[in-house]
C-alpha positions in Angstrom: 0.1 0.0 -0.3 1.0 3.6 -1.0 0.2 6.8 0.3 0.6 9.6 -2.0 0.2 13.1 -2.1 -0.7 15.3 -5.1 -0.6 18.7 -5.4 -3.4 20.1 -7.5 -5.0 23.6 -8.2 -8.3 24.6 -8.9 -10.9 26.8 -10.0 -14.3 26.8 -8.0 -16.4 28.5 -9.9 -18.4 25.1 -11.1 -17.8 23.3 -7.8 -19.8 23.0 -4.7 -16.9 23.6 -2.7 -14.2 20.3 -2.2 -15.8 17.8 -0.2 -18.6 15.3 -1.6 -21.6 16.1 -1.5 -25.0 14.2 -2.4 -26.4 16.7 -4.8 -23.7 18.6 -6.1 -20.5 18.2 -7.9 -17.6 18.9 -5.8 -13.6 19.1 -6.2 -13.1 15.6 -4.7 -15.6 13.9 -6.6 -14.2 14.7 -10.0 -11.1 13.8 -8.9 -11.7 10.6 -7.1 -13.4 10.2 -10.6 -10.7 10.8 -12.7 -8.7 8.8 -10.0 -11.3 5.9 -10.6 -11.0 5.5 -14.8 -7.3 5.6 -14.4 -6.4 3.5 -11.8 -9.8 0.9 -11.5 -10.3 1.6 -7.8 -12.2 4.5 -5.9 -9.3 5.2 -3.6 -10.1 7.8 -0.8 -9.0 11.3 -1.4 -8.1 12.9 1.9 -8.0 16.8 1.6 -6.0 19.6 3.4 -8.7 21.8 3.8 -12.8 22.0 3.4 -13.3 24.9 0.7 -16.7 26.3 0.3 -18.6 26.8 -2.8 -16.6 29.4 -5.4 -13.8 29.3 -3.5 -10.5 29.0 -5.7 -7.0 26.8 -5.2 -3.4 28.2 -5.9 -2.3 25.3 -4.0 -4.4 22.2 -2.5 -2.7 19.2 -1.1 -4.6 15.8 -0.9 -3.3 11.9 0.0 -4.4 8.8 -1.1 -3.7 5.5 -0.2 -3.9 3.2 -3.1 -2.5 -0.2 -4.1 -1.6 1.1 -7.8 2.2 0.7 -9.0 1.3 3.5 -11.5 4.7 5.8 -11.4 3.9 9.4 -9.6 5.3 11.4 -12.8 2.5 9.0 -14.8 0.1 9.9 -12.7 0.3 13.5 -13.3 0.1 13.3 -16.6 -2.7 10.5 -16.8 -4.8 12.4 -14.2 -4.7 15.8 -16.4 -5.8 14.3 -19.4 -9.0 13.1 -17.6 -9.4 15.8 -15.4 -11.5 19.0 -16.9 -9.6 22.1 -17.6 -10.4 23.9 -14.1 -8.8 21.2 -11.9 -5.2 20.4 -12.8 -2.2 18.2 -10.8 1.4 19.9 -10.7 2.7 17.1 -8.3 2.8 13.7 -7.2 5.2 11.8 -4.7 5.2 9.0 -2.1 5.1 10.0 1.5 4.9 7.8 4.7 1.6 5.4 5.1 1.1 7.9 8.0 1.0 11.2 6.3 -2.3 12.6 6.1 -3.0 15.9 4.3 -4.8 18.1 6.9 -3.6 16.9 10.2 -0.2 17.1 9.4 -0.5 20.8 7.8 1.7 23.3 9.6 0.4 26.5 7.9 -2.0 27.9 5.2 -1.7 30.8 3.5 -5.1 32.3 2.2 -5.0 35.2 -0.1 -8.9 37.6 -0.7 -8.6 39.8 -3.8 -10.7 42.9 -4.1 -11.2 44.5 -7.7 -11.3 48.5 -6.0 -12.9 50.1 -9.1 -16.0 52.0 -9.9 -16.8 49.5 -12.7 -17.0 45.4 -12.8 -14.7 43.5 -14.8 -16.2 41.0 -16.4 -13.3 38.8 -16.8 -12.7 39.3 -13.0 -16.4 38.5 -11.7 -15.1 35.3 -10.8 -12.4 35.6 -8.9 -12.5 39.2 -7.3 -15.0 40.8 -4.9 -15.6 44.4 -6.3 -16.1 47.2 -4.0 -16.3 50.9 -6.5 -15.3 53.2 -3.2 -11.6 54.3 -2.6 -9.9 51.7 -0.1 -6.4 52.6 1.4 -4.4 50.0 1.0 -1.7 51.5 3.5 -4.4 51.9 6.1 -6.3 48.5 5.7 -2.6 46.7 5.7 -2.2 48.7 8.4 -5.1 47.6 10.1 -4.8 43.7 9.0 -1.2 43.7 11.5 -3.7 43.4 14.5 -4.9 40.0 13.2 -1.3 38.7 14.1 -1.9 37.2 17.5 -2.3 33.2 19.0 -6.4 34.0 20.3 -9.6 32.5 20.3 -10.9 34.0 16.6 -14.2 33.2 17.9 -15.5 36.5 16.5 -14.7 35.4 13.1 -16.3 31.9 13.0 -19.5 31.3 11.0 -22.5 30.4 12.9 -22.7 26.3 12.6 -19.1 25.2 13.4 -18.6 22.8 15.2 -15.4 23.1 16.4 -14.6 23.1 20.0 -11.2 25.3 20.1 -11.1 28.3 18.2 -7.6 29.3 19.1 -5.7 30.0 16.2 -2.0 31.6 15.6 -2.4 34.1 12.6 1.7 34.7 11.7 0.9 37.5 8.7 -1.6 39.2 8.0 -1.2 41.8 5.0 -2.7 44.2 2.7 -1.2 45.1 -0.9 -2.3 46.9 -4.0 -1.6 46.0 -8.0 -3.3 48.5 -10.1 -7.1 48.0 -8.9 -6.8 45.0 -7.2 -6.3 44.5 -3.3 -5.0 41.4 -1.7 -5.9 40.6 1.6 -3.0 37.8 2.4 -3.1 35.7 5.6 -1.4 32.7 7.0 -2.0 30.8 10.3 -1.6 27.5 11.5 -5.2 27.1 10.9 -8.5 28.6 10.0 -11.9 28.5 11.6 -15.5 28.5 9.2 -15.0 31.0 7.2 -12.7 33.2 9.1 -11.0 34.4 6.1 -14.1 35.8 3.9 -15.1 37.3 7.6 -11.5 39.0 8.3 -11.8 40.7 4.2 -14.9 41.4 5.3 -14.8 43.0 8.8 -11.4 45.2 6.8 -13.9 46.5 4.1 -16.5 47.6 6.8 -13.5 49.2 8.3 -12.5 51.2 5.2 -16.4 51.7 4.6 -16.9 53.2 8.5 -19.3 50.8 9.3 -16.8 49.8 12.1 -14.5 52.3 13.8 -10.7 51.9 13.1 -7.7 49.8 15.5 -10.9 47.8 16.6 -9.9 44.5 15.4 -8.3 43.5 19.1 -12.0 44.8 20.7 -13.7 42.4 18.5 -11.3 39.3 18.7 -11.2 39.5 22.5 -15.1 40.0 22.8 -15.6 36.7 20.9 -19.1 37.8 19.5 -19.5 37.6 15.6 -21.9 40.0 15.4 -18.9 42.9 16.2 -17.2 41.7 12.9 -18.0 42.5 9.9 -19.4 40.5 6.7 -18.8 37.2 5.2 -17.2 38.4 2.0 -18.7 37.1 -1.3 -16.3 33.7 -1.9 -15.3 34.2 -5.0 -12.2 36.8 -4.0 -11.3 33.4 -1.7 -8.0 31.8 -3.0 -5.6 28.6 -1.1 -2.7 29.9 -1.9 0.1 28.2 0.0 0.2 25.1 2.1 3.5 24.3 4.4 4.1 21.0 6.0 
């Protein structure tokens, strides 16, 4: 029995997130279908993270315990030949049998892209959140730095989450601009349900004056979801990097 670690990327626009669902097309299901067509076995695909409908990944990792003897380099080509164009495999390597793509992850980096322009861009509509009012990226960067800490991030977790431990360590949080695209980048040892989208929504609310500036620390300490901003739309969110 081998344990293989796949690195993939995907455009999540056509999918209802990563995890298999009964009545919806997901990335995990599509990858399992492709794997089964090549290896003649429906081996379980273990993902590094659950992503919501419409969320993308520049880097996503998953492991598969399998009996197949097909070499890794041939599996990459075979999978890319049968997968749809919005999912691509970039790497495959053998890892110890005990390795788990989710539980062995040391940190993750997400980016949230905001199209900051008076006008919508049809080519960006699936990959960014459109905000037409001016954004001061340097000011927002100073606000985002308040996320960097080890703390209970309950205020940035969507209701309905079953996670008991809501303490996370955020190691990086920054806001930059390139042209009309303002990017919020955040790294942590783990993320709660909708945490990055709520962080982004909170920064947008601060920019609009709906939440006072320099209040992120107080929101975190309050542990009150109602104190934070909106859950920003999924299209702008990308899982960007996984570190093991």
